[in-house]
N, C-alpha and C positions, 0 to 999 in steps of 0.2 A: 786773234784773228777768230772770227766769227764762225762758229759749226756750219757745215754744208748739210745739205738734204741728199738721199742718196737712194738709187734703185737696186736693191739686192736681188737677182736672179739664182734660180736653180738652173742647172745646165740641161741635164737629160729630160726631155719632155718639154722643155721651155724653148731653149737655143736650139737643140737638137731633136731629131727624132729619137723617143726613149727604145732602147734596146727592149726584147722580150724581156717579162720577168725573171729575175734571177741571173741575165746575160749583162753581158758589158761591153762598154765600147772600149776595146783592148787598142785600137789602133787607128789612125788617122783614116785610112780609107774605109773603116765603119762608120765614121760622122756624117750625119745627114742632116745639113742645115736647114731650120725652118725659117722659111721668107719672112713671114711677119715678125720675128724677135729680129731682124734686121730694122723693119721699120720702129718698133718700139722704142729700140735702142738708139737710133738716129733722132728719134721724138726726144726722149728723156736727154741724150746730148746737149738738143737745142734749148732745151728748158734749164739748162747748166747743172744738171743732175751728174751726180756721179756714177757711174755704173759698175757694179761690183758682183762677179759670179761668184756664189758659195755651193759648193758640190760635195756630197757625199762620194766617195770612191775606193770603196774596201777591197775592191777587185786587187788593190796594190797588197794590201794585209793579206790574201788569199792568195798570193803568189800569180794572179790571171795576167798580171800586166805590172809593169818596172815601172817605178817613179819616174824614170826617163821617159819612157810611152806617154805617161800621163801628162810629163812638160809638153812632150811634141805635140799631143793633143792639143793641149791649152794654146801653145804658142800659135799653133796653126789655125785655131779658132779664131784669136782674137786678128790675125795677119786677114784671114779669110772677111771678116768682120769689117775691119778696117779698110778693104777694098771697095766695099759697099757703102762708106762713110758711116759706119757705125764704131765708134770707140768703145771699149773695155778699160775700164781704169784698173782693173785689178782682178785676180782670180785666185780665191783661196779656197783650198779642198781639205777633205778630212780622209785620210787614206788609211783611218784604223779601224777595226772590228768593232762590232758593236758593245758598249760598256765597258770601253776601255781607256775613253779620253773625256774631256770636255768640248771638244770641236765637233763631235758629230752631230748632226741636227736630227733631232730637233734642241739640242742643247745648244746654248748661243755662244762658243766660244768664237766660231768664225766670224759672226757679225760683231763681238766686240772686239777682237782683234782689227779688223776693219775701221769699226769706229774709234779706236784710238790712233791707228795709223793715219788715217784721212782725215780727222777730226769732222765725225759725222754727229750730225743730231739727229738720233732715232724716231723721235716724236715725228720729225717732218719726213722720216723714210718709207719708202714702200718695200715690201717684199712681193716679189711674182716667183710665182711655182705652181705645181701642178698636183700636188700631194697633200694630204693632212698634214705630214710633216712638216711641210713650207708653212702650212697657216699656223701651226705650234708655234713654229721658231718666230712666225712675225707677233703673236700673242705675247712671249716670253719676252720679246725685246721692244714692246710698244710701238710696233710698226703697222700699218696698214696692212692689208694683205689682199692682191688681185691674183685670181685663179686663173693659169693658162690652160685653154683646153681648145685642141682641134684650129691651132691658129688663130685664137681668139682671147680677148681678155675678158674677165668677167669679176664683177665686185662681188667678193665671199662675204654672206651675212652668215650671222650667229647659226 
């Protein structure tokens, strides 16, 4: 089977409005969809790219939210996007504290897990994020990087 290209999305600040620094989206009622993300995902779906969300969510490790609450947020996010014709194929998250795992971005664990699970060609894939952590993840995985900023995608250069 031929490996597929994928678009990897960060969540907070890309798909939904990022909470203030040091805060977390702890429940579905705090989730605010960024409308442009719907259009981006629909376009990537039409281009037959897999869409995979990779997100750090250490609020779980800090006891600020439960793993079940996080799963509910992600399930509701996928359902809301689907209502708008935007399909997310998978959501992978790191619920761990800093320096305790290999999956916390910018470490490549989440992307490598998705690549194995979905037979993804990382060289043909793209990371869409809003931080330098997302950019570093893209570089470590050999992917292109697009920065999401104020509802727009910008090509990130050196």
